[in-house]
N, C-alpha and C positions, 0 to 999 in steps of 0.2 A: 341439876336448873343450871348448874353453874354453867360459866362461860368457861368452855374449854380452848386455853390459850398452850398447848401443847405445840402447835408447829410456831404460835410466836416466840414461843422461849428457846425453837431450838434454829429461830432465825436471828434471835437474838447473838445467840454462842458463836453463830458465822460471822454475823454481822462487826460483834468487837474483837476477832479473830483479822477481819478487815482493814477496820478502823486502826489496829494496833499496827498492822504491814504499814498502811499508809501513813502515819505516823511516825515511823521507821523512815519510810523513804524521802519527805521532805525532810526529817532532821538530819541524815546524810546530806540531802541537797545542799542545806542551808549552809551547813558545816564547810561544803565543799565552798560555798560560796565567797564563805568569811575566809578562809586560808588563801584564795586570791589577792584579799583586799592586800598585803603583804607585797606583789610582787608589783610594778607598775607597767608592767609589759600586758598584765592581764586583768587588768582595770575595765576596758571598752571592752574585753569577752563577757567580764563580771558582770557591766553594767544592763549589757544587752540582755542577759539570761535573768537576771532580776527582773528587770522588766515582763519577759517572754513570763516567768514563774508564778508573780505577782499576775499577772491578768489568770492564766490557767487555773491560781487559788481562787480568784473571783469568780470565775464561771464553775469550779468545785462546788463553791457557797450557795451559790445561784441553783445549783441542782438539786444541795441539801435542802435548801429549806422547801424548795417545790414537794419533796420528799416529804418534809414533816407537815404541811399544808396538807396531804394525804393520806400521813399518817392520823393527826388531828381530827377529819372528815371522819376516817372510820372510827376514831375515838369514841364522837359524839357518837355517830351510829351505834356502836356498841352499848354505849353509856345509856342510851335512848330505849333501847331493846331493854336493856335489864333494869333498868328504873318501874319498866313498864311491867317485865316480871317478877319481879318484886312486892308490886305493888297490887298485882292481880292474882298469881298464881302462887304465892308464897305462902307456907303452912302457919306460918305465925304472922302477925300483925305488927309490922316493924313503922316506927317513928320515922320521920321525915332522914331525921340526920343518921340512922341506922342503916336507910339503906342507902344513902350516898358511902356510906365506910363500905359496905357490903360490896357495892359496886367499882370503889377505889379497888380494894380488893382484889377482885374477879381482873379487873383490866390493869394490875401493875405491872405485868409482863409486855404491855403495850406502850402503857406509859414509859416505860424502863427503855423502849426502844427512842421512842423521840426524846427523853433524856441523852441518849446516849449519841443521839445524829447533833443535838444542840449543843452539846459537847466537842464533838468534831469541829462543828461551824466555828465556835469559839475558837479552836487551837489554829482554824486557818486565818482567822481575825489575828492572830498572834503572829503566826510567820507572816502574813503580810505584813504587819507593823514592823516585825523583825526588819522586812526587807526595804521597806521606808527607811528605816532607817539605816539601812545599807545606803542608800542613795546618798544621804547626808556623808557617811561616812565615807565615801567614794570622794564627794567633792573637798572633804576636808583630808584627803590623801596626797590628791592632785595641788590642793592650795598647798600642801606640808613641804611638798614633793619642788613647785615654782619658786617657793622661799629658800630652797638650800642652793639653788643655783643664783 
């Protein structure tokens, strides 16, 4: 009678690996840009890449949000089915609160997936903030160099 979430658990494990790899890739890219701030000759390239990375991240945020909307729709659909199942076909009469707790437990893997995706979106937003701060750092770096001459 319980919701079978074996496939979702397996998908979560794969998703966790992909998201960790993606975070590592972005960490390397941003560290590389930060290191380029030291050299005046690389500021133009740094500025171009920063803007490009920012746009890529915004596109990824949009994709992840779309995925979350789809997962939330799936969650709602399963929630409805499980509520009906616990209301009609369950052997023990449950209170409304108990039904909700049982369903939340049944759908915990799907909720975990949604939370992982949301956490990754939050990571992307932090990367975007870092890139935005780099724009100010580049401006300040140019300003400092102009004052030296």
